C-alpha positions in Angstrom: 95.6 132.7 98.4 95.8 129.6 96.3 93.0 129.6 93.7 90.7 126.5 93.6 90.2 125.1 89.9 87.1 123.4 88.8 87.8 119.8 88.2 85.7 117.2 86.5 86.2 114.6 89.0 84.1 116.5 91.5 81.0 115.2 89.8 82.6 111.6 90.2 83.0 112.2 93.8 79.4 113.6 94.2 78.3 110.4 92.2 80.2 108.1 94.6 78.6 109.7 97.8 75.1 109.7 96.4 75.2 106.2 95.1 77.3 104.4 97.6 76.2 106.3 100.8 79.2 105.1 102.9 79.1 101.6 101.6 82.8 102.1 100.1 85.6 104.3 100.4 87.1 106.1 97.3 90.7 106.4 96.3 92.1 109.2 94.3 95.4 108.3 92.6 97.7 110.7 90.9 101.0 112.0 90.6 102.3 114.3 93.2 101.2 118.0 92.9 98.2 117.1 90.3 95.8 118.6 92.8 94.1 115.8 94.9 94.5 117.2 98.3 92.8 120.6 97.2 90.2 118.8 95.1 89.0 116.4 98.2 89.2 119.3 100.9 87.0 121.4 98.5 84.5 118.6 98.3 84.7 118.0 102.0 83.9 121.7 102.7 81.0 122.0 100.2 79.4 118.5 100.7 79.6 117.5 104.4 78.8 119.1 107.8 82.1 118.7 109.0 85.6 116.8 108.0 88.7 115.7 109.2 91.8 115.7 106.8 94.7 113.6 108.1 97.6 114.4 105.9 100.1 111.3 106.6 103.0 113.2 105.3 103.1 115.5 108.4 100.6 113.6 111.0 102.2 112.7 114.3 103.2 109.1 115.6 100.3 109.6 117.9 97.7 110.0 115.0 99.4 107.3 112.9 99.5 104.6 115.7 95.7 105.1 116.4 95.3 102.7 113.5 97.4 100.0 115.0 94.5 98.5 117.0 90.9 98.8 115.5 89.1 96.8 118.4 87.8 100.0 120.1 86.5 102.5 117.1 85.0 104.8 119.7 88.4 105.6 121.1 89.8 106.2 117.8 87.1 108.6 116.7 87.1 110.4 120.2 90.9 110.7 119.7 90.7 112.2 116.2 88.1 114.6 117.0 90.0 116.0 119.8 93.2 116.2 118.3 91.9 118.0 114.9 89.3 119.8 117.0 86.4 119.0 114.9 83.0 117.4 116.0 82.2 114.4 113.6 78.4 113.9 112.7 77.2 110.4 112.0 76.7 110.1 108.2 77.2 113.8 107.7 81.0 114.0 108.1 83.9 112.6 106.2 87.5 111.2 107.2 90.0 112.0 104.5 93.4 110.0 104.3 95.8 112.3 102.5 98.9 110.6 101.1 97.5 107.3 102.8 100.7 105.3 101.4 102.8 106.9 104.2 100.6 105.1 107.0 99.8 101.4 105.5 98.0 100.6 108.7 95.4 103.5 107.9 95.0 102.2 104.4 94.2 98.4 105.8 91.9 100.0 108.5 89.5 101.2 105.8 87.8 98.0 105.6 86.9 98.0 109.1 85.8 101.8 109.2 83.6 101.6 106.0 82.1 98.4 107.8 81.6 100.6 111.0 79.5 102.9 108.7 79.5 106.3 110.8 81.3 108.2 108.4 82.6 108.4 104.8 86.3 107.9 103.7 88.1 109.6 101.0 91.7 108.7 100.6 94.4 110.1 98.3 97.8 108.7 97.4 100.6 109.0 94.8 103.0 106.0 94.2 100.3 104.1 95.8 100.9 100.4 95.1 104.6 100.6 95.7 105.3 97.2 97.3 107.5 98.6 100.1 104.3 100.2 101.7 101.7 97.5 101.3 103.6 94.2 101.3 102.2 93.3 104.7 99.0 94.7 104.7 95.6 93.5 103.4 94.2 96.1 100.6 90.7 97.0 101.2 88.3 95.8 98.8 85.5 98.1 100.0 87.3 100.8 97.8 86.8 102.5 94.6 89.6 103.8 92.7 89.8 106.8 90.5 92.7 108.7 88.8 93.1 112.4 88.9 95.1 113.6 86.2 96.7 116.9 85.2 94.0 119.4 84.1 92.5 118.7 80.7 92.2 121.2 77.9 88.5 122.0 78.9 89.6 122.5 82.8 92.5 124.7 81.8 90.1 126.8 79.7 87.9 127.0 82.8 91.0 128.4 84.7 91.0 131.1 82.2 87.3 131.9 82.5 86.4 130.2 79.3 83.5 128.0 79.6 82.2 128.2 75.8 85.2 126.8 73.8 85.0 123.2 74.5 81.2 122.7 74.2 81.5 124.7 70.6 84.3 122.3 69.8 82.0 119.5 70.4 79.3 121.0 68.2 81.7 121.6 65.3 83.0 118.0 65.7 79.6 116.3 65.9 78.6 117.9 62.8 82.1 117.6 61.1 82.5 121.1 60.2 85.9 123.0 60.1 86.2 126.0 62.3 87.3 128.1 59.5 88.6 131.5 60.8 88.4 130.4 64.3 90.9 127.7 63.8 94.0 129.8 64.1 92.9 131.3 67.4 92.1 128.0 68.8 95.3 126.5 67.8 96.9 129.5 69.7 94.8 128.8 72.9 95.7 124.9 72.6 99.5 125.8 72.1 99.5 127.7 75.2 98.0 124.9 77.1 100.7 122.8 75.8 103.3 125.0 77.4 101.8 125.7 80.4 100.6 122.2 81.2 97.7 121.2 83.4 99.6 121.0 86.8 97.5 123.5 89.1 100.6 125.2 90.5 101.7 125.8 86.6 98.6 127.2 85.7 98.4 129.3 88.8 101.9 130.9 87.9 100.6 131.5 84.3 97.6 133.2 85.7 99.6 135.3 88.4 102.6 136.3 86.3 101.8 135.9 82.7 105.4 134.8 82.2 106.7 131.7 81.0 110.1 132.0 82.9 108.2 131.9 85.9 105.8 129.1 84.8 108.9 127.1 83.9 110.4 127.5 87.3 107.2 126.1 89.0 107.5 123.1 86.7 111.1 122.4 87.6 110.3 122.5 91.2 107.6 119.8 90.7 109.9 117.6 88.6 112.3 118.0 91.7 109.8 116.6 93.7 109.5 113.8 91.6 113.1 113.1 91.6 113.3 113.0 95.4 110.5 110.4 95.4 112.3 108.3 92.8 115.5 108.6 95.0 113.6 107.4 97.9 112.4 104.1 96.1 115.9 103.9 94.4 118.9 105.3 95.9 120.9 104.3 92.5 119.1 106.8 90.6 118.2 104.5 87.8 114.5 105.2 88.4 114.7 108.8 88.4 116.9 108.2 85.0 114.2 106.3 83.4 111.9 109.2 84.0 114.2 111.9 83.0 115.0 110.2 79.8 111.4 110.5 78.5 111.9 113.1 76.0 115.0 111.8 74.5 113.6 108.5 74.2 110.4 109.8 72.3 112.9 111.7 70.1 114.6 108.4 68.7 113.9 107.1 65.5 113.2 103.8 67.0 109.4 102.9 67.8 109.7 102.3 71.4 111.4 103.2 74.9 114.7 101.4 75.2 115.4 101.0 78.9 118.9 99.3 78.4 120.2 102.1 76.0 119.2 104.5 79.1 120.6 102.4 82.1 123.1 99.9 80.6 123.5 96.2 81.9 120.7 96.0 84.2 118.8 92.7 85.5 115.6 92.4 83.5 113.6 91.9 86.8 115.0 95.0 87.9 114.1 96.7 85.0 110.7 95.4 85.2 110.5 96.6 88.8 111.5 100.0 88.0 109.1 100.4 85.0 106.0 99.1 87.4 107.2 102.0 89.8 107.3 104.4 87.2 103.9 103.4 86.0 102.5 103.3 89.6 103.9 106.9 90.3 101.3 108.4 87.7 103.9 110.6 86.4 104.4 108.6 83.3 101.8 107.0 80.8 102.7 103.6 79.2 101.8 103.0 75.6 102.2 99.1 74.6 102.7 97.5 71.2 99.7 95.6 70.3 100.7 92.3 68.6 97.4 91.8 66.9 95.3 94.9 66.9 91.8 94.1 67.8 89.2 95.0 70.3 90.6 93.5 73.2 94.1 94.8 72.7 95.1 94.2 76.5 95.0 90.3 75.6 97.7 91.1 72.8 99.9 93.7 74.5 103.7 93.2 74.2 104.9 94.2 77.5 108.5 94.2 76.2 107.8 97.0 73.8 106.2 100.3 75.0 106.6 104.1 74.6 106.8 106.3 77.8 105.0 109.6 77.7 104.9 112.2 80.6 101.4 112.5 82.2 101.5 116.3 81.9 102.9 117.9 78.7 104.1 121.0 80.4 106.3 119.0 82.5 107.6 117.3 79.2 108.2 120.7 77.8 110.4 121.6 80.6 112.1 118.1 81.0 113.0 118.1 77.3 115.4 121.0 78.0 116.2 120.2 81.5 120.0 120.7 81.5 119.7 124.2 79.8 118.5 127.6 81.0 114.8 128.5 80.3 115.9 130.8 77.7 117.5 128.0 75.8 114.2 126.2 75.7 113.3 126.7 72.2 110.0 124.9 72.3 108.4 127.9 74.0 109.1 130.4 71.5 108.6 128.0 68.6 105.3 126.6 69.8 104.1 130.2 70.7 104.8 131.3 67.1 103.7 128.0 65.5 107.2 127.4 64.3 107.7 124.0 65.8 110.1 122.0 63.6 109.4 118.5 62.8 111.9 117.1 65.1 110.0 118.5 68.1 107.0 116.8 66.9 107.2 114.3 70.1 106.0 117.2 71.9 102.6 116.7 69.9 102.8 112.9 70.5 103.0 113.4 74.3 100.0 115.7 74.4 98.0 113.3 72.2 98.9 110.5 74.6 98.0 112.6 77.7 94.6 113.8 76.2 93.5 110.1 75.2 94.6 108.6 78.8 92.8 111.6 80.7 89.6 110.8 78.6 89.7 107.2 79.8 91.6 105.4 77.0 94.4 102.7 77.3 97.2 103.4 75.0 98.3 101.2 72.4 100.3 101.3 69.1 101.0 99.2 66.3 103.9 98.9 63.8 104.7 96.4 61.2 107.7 96.2 58.5 107.2 98.3 55.3 110.4 97.1 53.6 113.9 96.0 54.8 114.7 99.2 56.5 111.4 101.1 57.4 108.1 100.4 59.2 104.8 101.6 59.2 103.4 102.8 62.5 100.0 103.7 63.8 100.6 105.9 66.8 97.4 105.0 68.5 94.7 102.4 68.5 91.4 103.2 70.4 88.6 100.4 71.0 85.0 101.9 70.1 82.4 99.3 70.4 83.6 96.2 68.4 85.8 98.0 66.2 89.1 100.2 66.3 89.9 103.7 65.5 93.5 103.8 64.2 95.3 107.3 64.7 98.2 108.8 63.2 99.6 112.0 64.5 101.3 114.6 62.4 102.9 117.7 64.2 102.6 119.8 60.9 99.5 120.2 58.4 100.9 117.7 56.2 97.8 115.5 54.9 99.7 112.3 53.7 98.8 109.2 55.9 100.6 106.3 54.3 100.8 104.2 57.5 96.8 104.7 58.2 96.1 103.7 54.7 98.4 100.6 55.1 96.6 99.8 58.2 93.2 100.2 57.0 93.9 97.9 54.0 95.5 95.2 56.2 92.8 95.0 58.8 89.6 96.6 56.9 87.1 94.4 58.7 88.2 95.9 62.0 87.9 99.4 61.5 85.3 102.0 62.1 87.1 105.0 60.9 90.9 106.2 60.6 91.7 109.5 62.0 94.8 111.7 61.4 95.6 114.2 64.0 97.3 117.3 62.9 97.7 121.2 63.2 95.4 122.1 60.7 91.5 122.6 60.3 89.0 119.7 60.3 88.2 117.8 57.0 87.7 114.4 55.5 90.1 113.1 53.3 87.9 110.3 51.6 87.3 107.8 54.4 90.1 109.5 56.8 89.1 112.2 59.2 91.5 115.0 59.5 91.4 116.5 62.9 92.7 119.3 64.4 94.9 118.6 67.8 92.6 120.5 69.8 89.7 118.0 69.2 91.5 115.0 70.2 89.4 114.5 73.5 86.3 114.1 71.4 87.3 111.2 69.2 
C-alpha cells in the first residue's frame, strides 16, 4: 500500500476551502511525481462528504466531451455522477481535475462551474502553461494557483517519524546558538535528505528498502518520465538536453548556464521558448542575475544571465552521474561519509536553491569583476522587508567570505545582514552569520 506523507500544502488547501467557500477553484502546479494527486485525493477524502477525481491522463473521450458544451450543467453533473458512481452533495462535495492540461476545455469550464456554485473544484497540472494546450482557451480568473514542491527537509523528517528536529533547529536559529555536539548528527540527517531527495516515491523506496541503489532506480524512473514529457513537447530532443545538462553546467567555472554551449547554434527565440517550457515544467528552478541588487530585484533581472537548478536535489544527484552505473556515482558514498570534494560543491548549491524556492523566495544572484580575470559572486540574494540578505554558499567548513565582504562594502546601505551557508556549526563572524546548511529554510 502506498504511504501517504504529511505535506504542508494541506493546510493551505484548508485555508482556501474555509475562506473562499466555493468562490474560486484552486490549481496545484508542480512537476510530475511530486505528489499532487495523492495530496488532493487525501484532502478530498478527509474534508468533503464525497468527491469525484477525473484523471485526464486516462479519462474517456466521453468524459472529456462533457466540457465541450456548458449550457446544461445539470446534465454534466448527472453524467459525472453516473460514470464515476458517486453522489455529489451541494456545497459538501469537490470535483478534482487531475492533470487538467490534458483537457483544455475542462480548464476553461472552471470559470462557469465556479459561478454555478454547487461544488468545490481543485485542479492539478504539470507543464501547465504550455502554449499548445491553452492557446485557444480563456484561462479562468476564478482560480488561485499554488505550487507543490518536492518534500522539504521538515516533511522528509516527518516521513521518518521525526517531528522534533526542525522546531528544535528553529529555536537554536532564533537564539543564534550553535548546536555543538548535535551538529554532526543533524548534518548526517541532512546529507541523507540530499541523497534521497523529496520526491515521495524516492522517500518511499528509502523507507521500504533502506538501499540507495533502489532509491536511485526510482529516481531514474522519474527522470525517464520527464524525458518522455520533454520529447512530446520537442521531438528534436533539445529541451530534454537542456534539462539533462543542468549538473554539468552548474559545475562549470562560469557563473551562468550557457544554452548555446549545450545546444549549439539555435535561433534565440527558440531557445527562449525551450527555457520557458523548462521553467513551466516545474522540474527546474531558474536563478536570474540581478543587474542592480535592490529590494525590487524582479525589475533589474537580466533574463539573458541565469543559472538552472533541479527542483529536487535527489534527482540532481542521479542526473550528475546519469551515464554511469549507480555504483560509480561517487556522490552517494562521499556525501554519506562527509568526504564531498570541492568540485562536487554544486550539489550543495542546488540544495540551497531548492530550499529557498520551497520557502517562497524568488532566486537571484549577483556577480561583478574582481580584477581582469576573476569575478566576485554572491550566490543568492533575498529580499527581507526593505533590505537585502546576501548569501554565499560554501560546500566545506571554510570560513572566508571575500565575495560577501566585498558586496557588503559596495552596497552597505541596502543590506540587512550577510549570511554564509556552510557545513559547520552556527556562529557569528563579526557582522556575518555563519549558518549550517540544514538551517537554510529559516533565513
